[in-house]
C-alpha positions in Angstrom: 9.1 18.6 0.6 6.4 19.3 -1.8 6.0 15.3 -3.2 3.9 17.0 -6.0 7.3 18.9 -7.9 10.1 16.6 -6.6 12.6 15.7 -8.7 13.4 11.7 -8.9 17.6 12.1 -7.6 16.1 14.6 -4.8 13.2 12.6 -3.4 15.8 9.2 -3.5 18.2 11.2 -1.6 16.5 12.3 1.0 14.9 8.9 2.4 15.6 7.7 5.5 15.1 5.3 7.9 12.7 2.0 6.6 10.9 2.6 3.1 8.6 0.6 1.9 8.4 0.0 -1.9 5.7 -1.9 -3.5 5.9 -3.9 -6.9 2.1 -3.7 -8.7 1.2 -5.3 -12.2 -1.0 -1.7 -12.0 0.1 1.4 -10.9 -3.3 3.0 -11.6 -5.4 0.3 -9.7 -3.5 0.1 -6.9 -3.7 4.2 -6.5 -7.0 4.1 -6.8 -7.5 1.4 -4.5 -5.7 3.1 -1.6 -6.9 6.5 -2.1 -10.2 5.8 -2.6 -10.3 3.0 0.6 -7.9 4.5 3.2 -7.9 8.3 1.6 -4.1 8.3 0.8 -2.7 11.1 -1.1 -0.5 10.2 -4.3 1.9 11.9 -5.8 3.2 12.6 -9.2 1.2 9.2 -10.6 2.1 7.1 -13.9 1.6 3.6 -15.3 5.0 4.1 -13.5 5.8 5.4 -10.4 3.6 6.6 -7.7 4.5 8.2 -3.8 1.8 8.0 -1.3 1.5 9.2 1.5 -0.5 8.0 4.5 -0.3 10.7 7.3 3.4 11.7 7.3 4.3 8.3 6.3 5.3 8.0 2.4 6.0 5.1 0.3 6.2 3.9 -3.5 4.9 2.1 -5.6 6.1 0.7 -9.1 5.4 -1.3 -11.7 7.0 -4.9 -12.7 8.0 -2.9 -15.9 10.7 -1.0 -13.9 12.4 -3.6 -12.5 13.5 -4.9 -15.3 17.2 -5.2 -14.5 16.4 -5.6 -10.5 17.2 -8.9 -9.2 13.5 -9.4 -7.1 11.9 -9.1 -10.2 12.6 -12.8 -11.1 11.4 -14.2 -7.3 7.7 -12.1 -8.5 5.3 -14.9 -8.6 2.9 -15.1 -12.1 -0.6 -15.7 -10.0 -1.2 -14.1 -6.2 -0.4 -13.5 -4.1 2.1 -11.7 -3.9 3.0 -9.8 -1.1 2.2 -13.0 1.6 3.7 -13.2 4.2 4.0 -8.9 4.6 1.3 -6.8 7.1 0.9 -3.1 6.0 -0.3 -1.7 9.5 -2.2 1.5 8.6 -2.4 2.4 12.9 -4.7 5.1 12.1 -8.0 3.4 10.2 -10.4 2.6 11.6 -11.3 -1.0 10.4 -15.1 -1.7 10.8 -15.7 1.9 8.4 -12.5 0.3 6.0 -14.6 -3.1 6.1 -17.9 -1.7 5.0 -16.4 0.0 1.7 -13.5 -2.7 1.0 -15.5 -4.4 -1.7 -16.9 -1.1 -3.5 -12.8 -0.8 -4.0 -11.9 -4.0 -4.8 -10.7 -5.1 -1.6 -11.2 -9.0 0.1 -11.8 -9.1 3.2 -9.6 -11.5 4.4 -10.1 -11.1 8.5 -13.3 -8.6 9.4 -12.8 -6.0 12.3 -11.5 -8.0 15.2 -10.4 -6.9 18.7 -6.6 -8.2 19.3 -5.3 -9.5 22.8 -2.7 -7.0 21.9 -4.9 -3.8 22.6 -6.2 -3.2 18.8 -9.1 -3.8 16.4 -7.8 -4.5 13.4 -8.8 -5.9 9.7 -6.8 -7.8 6.7 -7.7 -6.4 3.4 -6.2 -7.6 0.6 -5.6 -6.0 -2.9 -5.3 -7.3 -5.8 -1.5 -7.3 -5.7 -2.1 -9.9 -2.3 -0.6 -7.3 -0.3 -1.7 -7.4 3.5 -3.7 -3.9 4.6 -4.4 -3.6 8.4 -6.3 -0.6 9.7 -5.9 -1.0 12.8 -7.7 1.7 16.3 -6.2 1.2 19.7 -9.4 -0.3 22.2 
């Protein structure tokens, strides 16, 4: 599928399995964070929406305004962290390299790169929307 050209109906109808849709205050800022820090690719980014690609996986960013009639909008906190309780794990990303760059891309290191007993080296990076991004590599 050509994510740069696909229409909304075709894209929506193509989604399968588990989907990830992040509500953010500023789509452009979140795109810049994800592209700059994690090397992700954004498709059709606007002020309200973007398709994001990490490896072969895709997910969506939506601005709060696009959820005007969605029941979830009323549950969003006014102040961060919004994403408390969710870890977005990026298994093909070097946590040490990400920690070196996090500050320059607006990320906050919640936990530096650490070897974990479950066989991964991982870090926890918070974006301005409060989502925990966890770059990980096998030990």
